[in-house]
C-alpha positions in Angstrom: 51.7 4.0 -13.7 50.6 6.3 -10.9 46.8 6.2 -12.2 46.9 2.2 -12.1 48.4 2.2 -8.8 45.7 4.7 -7.4 42.8 2.5 -9.3 44.4 -0.8 -7.7 44.5 0.8 -4.0 40.9 2.0 -4.3 39.8 -1.1 -5.6 41.4 -3.0 -2.9 40.0 -0.5 -0.3 36.6 -1.1 -1.8 36.8 -4.8 -1.3 37.8 -4.5 2.2 34.9 -2.1 2.7 32.5 -4.6 1.1 33.7 -7.7 3.4 32.7 -5.8 6.6 29.2 -6.5 7.7 27.0 -3.3 7.8 24.4 -3.1 10.2 22.8 0.4 11.1 21.3 1.5 14.2 21.3 5.5 14.2 19.2 8.4 14.0 17.9 7.6 10.4 18.1 4.1 9.5 17.7 0.7 11.2 18.8 -2.4 9.6 16.7 -5.7 10.3 18.2 -7.7 13.3 16.6 -10.5 15.2 17.8 -8.7 18.3 16.5 -5.4 17.5 12.9 -4.9 17.3 11.0 -1.5 16.0 9.4 0.8 18.8 7.1 3.4 18.5 10.0 5.9 19.1 11.7 4.8 15.9 8.8 6.1 13.8 10.0 9.9 13.6 8.5 11.0 10.4 5.7 13.4 9.8 2.2 11.9 9.5 1.2 12.2 5.6 -2.4 13.6 5.7 -3.0 11.9 2.2 -2.6 8.6 3.5 -5.4 6.9 5.5 -3.4 4.8 7.9 -2.6 4.2 11.6 1.1 3.9 10.6 3.7 3.7 7.8 6.8 1.7 7.7 9.2 2.9 5.2 11.9 0.2 4.3 13.9 -1.0 1.3 16.0 -4.1 0.6 19.4 -2.8 -0.7 22.1 -4.3 -2.6 25.5 -4.4 -0.9 28.0 -3.1 -1.6 26.2 -0.1 -2.8 28.8 0.9 -5.5 28.9 -2.2 -7.6 31.8 -2.5 -10.1 30.9 -4.0 -13.5 33.3 -4.9 -16.3 33.2 -4.5 -19.7 31.5 -8.0 -20.4 28.6 -6.8 -17.8 30.2 -9.1 -15.1 30.2 -7.9 -11.2 33.7 -7.6 -10.0 33.9 -9.4 -6.8 30.2 -10.8 -7.2 30.8 -13.4 -4.4 30.6 -10.4 -1.9 27.0 -9.4 -3.2 24.4 -9.3 -0.6 21.3 -7.6 0.5 20.4 -5.6 3.7 16.8 -4.6 5.0 16.8 -1.1 6.3 14.0 0.7 8.2 13.9 4.4 7.4 13.0 6.3 10.7 12.3 9.6 9.4 10.0 8.3 6.4 8.2 6.3 9.0 5.6 7.7 10.9 2.6 6.9 13.2 -0.9 8.2 14.1 -1.4 6.0 17.1 0.5 3.9 19.6 -1.4 0.9 19.8 0.5 -2.2 20.4 -1.4 -4.1 18.0 -0.7 -1.4 15.2 3.2 -1.8 16.2 3.0 -5.5 15.9 1.6 -5.1 12.6 4.3 -2.7 11.5 6.9 -4.9 12.7 5.6 -7.8 10.6 6.4 -5.4 7.4 9.8 -5.3 8.1 9.9 -9.1 8.9 8.3 -9.9 5.4 11.2 -7.6 3.8 13.7 -9.7 5.7 11.9 -12.8 4.4 12.3 -11.6 0.8 16.0 -10.6 1.4 16.5 -14.2 2.5 15.0 -15.5 -0.7 17.2 -13.0 -2.5 20.3 -14.1 -0.8 19.3 -17.8 -1.4 19.0 -16.9 -5.2 22.4 -15.2 -5.2 24.0 -18.2 -3.7 22.8 -20.3 -6.5 24.2 -17.9 -8.8 27.5 -17.7 -7.2 27.6 -21.6 -6.8 27.3 -21.6 -10.7 30.0 -19.0 -10.8 27.6 -16.5 -12.5 28.8 -13.0 -12.3 26.6 -11.5 -14.8 25.0 -8.3 -13.5 21.6 -8.4 -15.2 21.2 -11.9 -13.8 21.4 -10.4 -10.3 19.5 -7.6 -10.9 16.6 -9.6 -12.6 16.7 -11.8 -9.7 16.4 -8.8 -7.2 13.9 -7.3 -9.2 11.7 -10.4 -9.4 11.8 -11.1 -5.6 11.3 -7.3 -4.6 8.2 -7.2 -6.8 7.1 -10.5 -5.1 7.6 -8.9 -1.8 5.6 -6.0 -2.6 2.6 -8.2 -3.5 3.3 -10.3 -0.4 3.0 -7.0 1.8 -0.1 -6.2 -0.2 -1.9 -9.5 0.5 -0.8 -9.3 4.3 -2.4 -5.8 4.7 -5.7 -7.1 2.7 -5.8 -10.4 4.8 -5.5 -8.4 8.0 -7.1 -5.4 7.1 -4.0 -3.2 7.9 -3.7 -5.0 11.3 -7.0 -4.5 12.5 -8.2 -8.1 12.3 -6.2 -9.3 15.2 -6.5 -13.0 14.8 -5.4 -12.8 11.2 -2.3 -10.7 12.2 -1.3 -13.3 14.5 -1.8 -16.1 12.0 0.2 -14.1 9.8 2.8 -13.5 12.3 3.2 -17.3 12.9 3.5 -17.9 9.2 6.0 -15.4 8.7 8.1 -16.4 11.5 8.1 -20.1 10.0 9.0 -18.7 6.9 11.9 -16.8 8.4 13.1 -19.9 10.2 13.2 -22.1 7.3 15.5 -19.7 5.6 17.7 -18.9 8.7 21.0 -19.8 7.0 20.3 -16.9 4.7 19.9 -14.4 7.6 22.1 -11.3 7.1 24.7 -12.3 9.7 24.9 -16.1 8.8 25.2 -15.3 5.1 28.4 -13.6 5.7 30.1 -16.8 7.1 
């Protein structure tokens, strides 16, 4: 009985914790936000001599809550709280230069991650609307869109020659801004409402 009560209390605490919005802005992590743009001071990692680049943006589209509870039928407990968050990792991101154009290029990498996070949230919404709690369906959706994000990042780098083609970089910036706006209802803060 005592064990059952302890597990119940843990589940309630877990659910309450999962409901709170989690946005980071500290010494190691910055969560994507329309009001918090990256600055060169955020790139605190050591340059990698094996990578030929002016800068590197390290980020991840993270599943929330971090510790998912899955039952014996492979269904996520409280799956309606499932979300994703884009985080930038300061100590793994570095710069070799502080040129304004390079910073704009690096910021767009994080915006692309947010774009695909919104696509993931949109897909999760459709699954939730259909009352689907199956873990594999959510992970399959996440993985497919994460891979699409990586491909889009690569296309962006190739089209802009890593930001050195300034007009191409501006065009991509406008394109990404339009796409973000079209998925505004799936922005992290809006999605929680």
